[in-house]
C-alpha positions in Angstrom: -228.4 -34.9 -37.0 -229.0 -38.8 -39.4 -232.4 -40.3 -39.0 -232.3 -43.9 -39.0 -236.1 -46.5 -39.4 -236.8 -49.9 -39.2 -238.6 -51.9 -41.4 -239.1 -55.7 -42.5 -239.5 -56.5 -46.2 -243.3 -57.5 -47.1 -244.8 -59.7 -49.6 -245.5 -56.5 -51.2 -242.2 -55.1 -52.4 -240.9 -57.7 -53.7 -240.2 -58.5 -57.5 -241.1 -61.9 -59.6 -237.3 -62.5 -58.7 -237.9 -62.5 -55.3 -236.4 -59.6 -54.3 -236.9 -56.3 -53.0 -238.4 -54.7 -56.5 -236.1 -51.4 -57.5 -238.9 -48.7 -56.3 -239.1 -49.6 -53.8 -236.2 -48.9 -52.6 -237.5 -45.2 -53.1 -240.6 -45.9 -51.0 -238.0 -46.5 -47.9 -236.2 -43.9 -48.3 -239.0 -41.4 -48.2 -240.9 -43.5 -45.8 -238.1 -42.9 -43.2 -237.9 -38.7 -44.6 -240.8 -38.2 -43.0 -240.7 -40.2 -40.3 -237.0 -38.2 -40.0 -239.2 -34.8 -40.4 -241.8 -35.5 -37.9 -239.6 -36.5 -35.6 -238.2 -32.8 -35.9 -242.0 -31.3 -35.5 -242.7 -31.2 -39.1 -245.5 -33.4 -40.1 -248.0 -34.0 -42.6 -250.4 -31.3 -41.0 -247.5 -28.9 -39.5 -246.8 -28.7 -44.1 -250.1 -28.0 -44.9 -250.7 -25.4 -42.0 -246.9 -23.9 -43.3 -248.4 -24.6 -46.8 -244.8 -25.8 -48.6 -243.7 -29.8 -49.3 -240.9 -30.9 -50.7 -240.0 -31.5 -54.1 -237.1 -34.0 -55.0 -235.3 -33.1 -58.6 -233.0 -36.4 -58.9 -233.4 -39.4 -56.8 -230.5 -42.5 -57.5 -230.6 -46.0 -56.0 -227.1 -47.9 -56.0 -227.9 -51.3 -55.4 -225.5 -53.2 -53.4 -227.0 -56.5 -51.9 -230.6 -58.3 -52.8 -232.7 -57.8 -50.3 -235.5 -60.5 -49.3 -239.0 -60.8 -47.8 -238.8 -60.8 -44.3 -236.3 -59.7 -44.3 -235.1 -56.6 -41.5 -233.7 -53.5 -42.6 -232.5 -50.0 -41.2 -232.9 -46.9 -43.6 -230.4 -44.2 -42.4 -230.9 -40.4 -43.7 -228.3 -37.5 -43.1 -228.4 -34.0 -45.4 -225.2 -34.0 -47.5 -225.4 -30.9 -48.9 -227.9 -28.1 -49.7 -228.0 -23.7 -49.6 -227.5 -22.0 -46.8 -231.1 -20.6 -46.2 -232.2 -24.8 -46.5 -234.4 -24.1 -49.3 -232.0 -26.9 -51.4 -231.0 -29.9 -50.1 -229.7 -33.1 -50.9 -230.2 -36.5 -48.5 -228.3 -39.0 -48.8 -229.8 -42.6 -47.4 -228.4 -46.1 -46.2 -229.9 -49.0 -46.7 -229.0 -51.7 -44.4 -229.1 -55.3 -44.6 -230.4 -56.9 -41.0 -226.2 -57.9 -40.4 -225.3 -54.5 -41.0 -223.9 -54.9 -45.0 -224.5 -51.8 -47.1 -227.3 -53.6 -49.5 -228.0 -49.9 -51.2 -228.2 -46.0 -50.9 -230.9 -44.4 -52.7 -229.0 -39.8 -52.8 -232.4 -37.4 -53.3 -231.3 -33.5 -54.1 -234.5 -30.9 -53.8 -236.4 -28.3 -52.2 -239.1 -26.6 -51.0 -242.3 -25.3 -52.9 -244.8 -23.4 -51.8 -247.6 -24.7 -52.4 -249.9 -21.6 -53.0 -247.9 -20.2 -55.4 -246.4 -23.3 -56.8 -243.1 -21.9 -56.4 -239.7 -22.6 -54.7 -239.7 -21.2 -52.3 -237.1 -20.9 -48.5 -238.7 -22.1 -45.7 -238.5 -21.5 -41.6 -235.7 -21.4 -39.7 -236.3 -24.0 -37.6 -236.9 -26.5 -41.1 -233.6 -25.1 -42.3 -231.1 -25.4 -39.0 -233.2 -29.2 -38.9 -232.1 -30.1 -43.2 -228.9 -28.4 -42.0 -225.7 -30.2 -43.6 -224.8 -32.6 -40.5 -220.9 -33.1 -41.4 
């Protein structure tokens, strides 16, 4: 299920040129993922209880439009790929300006890490279902 979160670009997210710095795009995408997972019942406490956590193998950002301080943005995330057991996944984030124009995409490839064994693991069924590829 696609999930979206709205934000306002803050002073701390700007670069010396007066627009949103490159790493802020990744930060907004990560925050949107955390909110999305929490809305599916997998917040920080749940991950600690399960002793698993997400890790990233790749993160790619495509910049299309500048974003400025005080600007309202919407970040949408959806699962676009993964393994049938939910162990590995790809999430594509679309970052939109307030007028609906696409400002950037952030694509991440990741997996679940067993925090005790420090090895990749298969998530619980409920988490795998929440991370199912969206058509």
